[in-house]
C-alpha positions as CSV (number, residue, x, y, z in Angstrom):
1,M,126.3,74.1,102.9
2,Q,122.7,75.3,102.7
3,Q,120.8,75.0,99.4
4,P,120.1,78.4,97.8
5,A,116.5,79.6,98.0
6,L,114.1,81.2,95.5
7,I,111.2,83.0,97.3
8,L,108.2,83.7,95.2
9,L,105.8,86.3,96.8
10,R,102.3,86.2,95.4
11,G,99.3,88.3,96.2
12,L,96.9,90.8,94.8
13,P,98.0,94.4,94.2
14,G,98.2,96.2,97.5
15,S,98.8,93.1,99.6
16,G,102.3,94.1,100.6
17,K,104.5,92.0,98.3
18,T,106.9,94.8,97.6
19,T,107.3,95.7,101.2
20,L,107.9,92.1,102.3
21,A,110.4,91.6,99.4
22,R,112.4,94.6,100.7
23,V,112.5,93.1,104.2
24,L,113.5,89.7,102.9
25,S,116.3,91.2,100.8
26,E,118.0,92.2,104.0
27,N,118.8,95.8,103.0
28,S,119.3,94.9,99.4
29,T,121.8,92.1,100.2
30,Y,119.8,89.8,98.0
31,P,118.2,90.6,94.7
32,V,114.5,91.4,94.3
33,F,112.8,91.1,90.9
34,S,109.3,92.0,89.8
35,V,107.4,92.5,86.6
36,D,106.7,96.0,87.9
37,D,110.4,96.8,87.5
38,Y,110.0,96.9,83.7
39,F,107.4,99.6,84.0
40,T,109.2,101.7,86.6
41,D,111.4,104.5,85.4
42,E,114.8,104.0,87.2
43,T,115.4,107.8,87.4
44,T,112.1,109.1,88.6
45,G,110.6,106.0,90.1
46,E,107.4,106.7,88.1
47,Y,105.3,103.6,87.3
48,I,103.8,103.6,83.8
49,F,102.0,100.3,83.0
50,N,101.5,99.3,79.3
51,F,99.6,96.1,78.9
52,Q,101.0,95.6,75.4
53,N,104.5,95.2,76.9
54,N,103.4,92.9,79.8
55,H,104.9,89.8,78.1
56,L,108.3,91.7,77.8
57,A,108.1,92.5,81.5
58,Y,107.5,88.8,82.4
59,K,110.4,87.8,80.2
60,Q,112.7,90.3,81.8
61,C,111.8,89.2,85.3
62,E,112.5,85.6,84.4
63,A,115.8,86.5,82.7
64,L,117.0,88.4,85.7
65,T,116.1,85.5,88.0
66,N,118.0,83.1,85.6
67,D,121.1,85.4,85.7
68,A,121.0,85.6,89.4
69,M,120.8,81.8,89.7
70,Q,123.7,81.4,87.3
71,Q,125.7,83.5,89.7
72,A,124.6,81.1,92.5
73,I,123.2,84.0,94.6
74,P,122.1,82.2,97.8
75,K,118.7,84.0,98.1
76,I,116.5,85.5,95.3
77,I,113.1,87.1,95.8
78,V,110.5,87.5,93.1
79,H,107.3,89.4,93.8
80,N,104.4,89.3,91.3
81,T,100.7,88.7,91.5
82,F,101.1,85.1,90.4
83,T,97.3,84.7,90.5
84,M,97.4,81.7,88.2
85,D,99.5,78.6,88.5
86,W,101.0,78.9,85.0
87,E,102.7,82.1,86.0
88,L,104.8,80.2,88.5
89,E,105.9,77.3,86.2
90,S,108.9,79.0,84.6
91,Y,110.3,79.8,88.1
92,F,109.8,76.2,89.2
93,K,111.8,75.1,86.1
94,L,114.6,77.5,86.9
95,A,114.7,76.4,90.5
96,S,114.9,72.8,89.4
97,K,117.6,73.6,86.8
98,Y,119.8,75.4,89.3
99,H,119.0,73.3,92.4
100,Y,117.2,76.1,94.3
101,Q,114.8,75.4,97.1
102,I,111.5,77.1,96.2
103,F,109.1,78.8,98.6
104,V,105.8,80.2,97.4
105,V,104.5,82.7,99.9
106,T,101.0,84.2,99.7
107,V,100.8,87.8,101.0
108,E,97.5,88.9,102.3
109,N,96.2,92.5,102.7
110,Y,95.4,92.5,106.5
111,H,96.8,96.0,106.8
112,G,94.1,97.5,104.6
113,H,96.4,99.4,102.2
114,Q,95.4,100.3,98.7
115,N,97.4,99.2,95.7
116,V,99.7,101.9,94.2
117,H,99.0,100.8,90.7
118,E,95.4,102.2,90.6
119,V,94.0,98.7,89.9
120,S,90.2,99.1,90.3
121,D,88.2,97.2,92.8
122,E,86.4,95.5,89.9
123,Q,89.7,94.3,88.5
124,L,90.9,93.2,91.9
125,L,87.8,91.1,92.3
126,K,88.4,89.5,88.9
127,M,91.9,88.7,89.9
128,A,90.8,87.3,93.2
129,E,88.4,84.9,91.5
130,K,91.2,83.4,89.5
131,Y,93.5,83.1,92.5
132,K,94.1,79.6,93.8
133,V,96.1,78.7,96.9
134,K,97.7,75.2,97.2
135,L,97.5,74.2,100.8
136,Y,98.6,70.6,100.5
């Protein structure tokens, strides 16, 4: 039996994380979680970010991932910016606790799309400066 997988998609806003997550979910066969879900109205699909609630969004995303792992769902996809290593740590712990293989995939913006969250170029540059990729 194949070990279940947790796929963490990371990248700057506009890189295509959400689109790739949808592809990997195989027509919603597998769950997809994101911090953005907290700020997205389920009825209208409108995204309203509130920085003061960001910590709640992170907790919700982790809790949903934990719940899915408790159900032994064979593939779980989480897509967030994950610009700093500490943002990944709680997911590494969950993967270890529930015996999930973990894959960290960096999504790059080769398609030239703009982010839908209206993150300024200045803010994107700040995020990019913090971004570290572990190649070995």
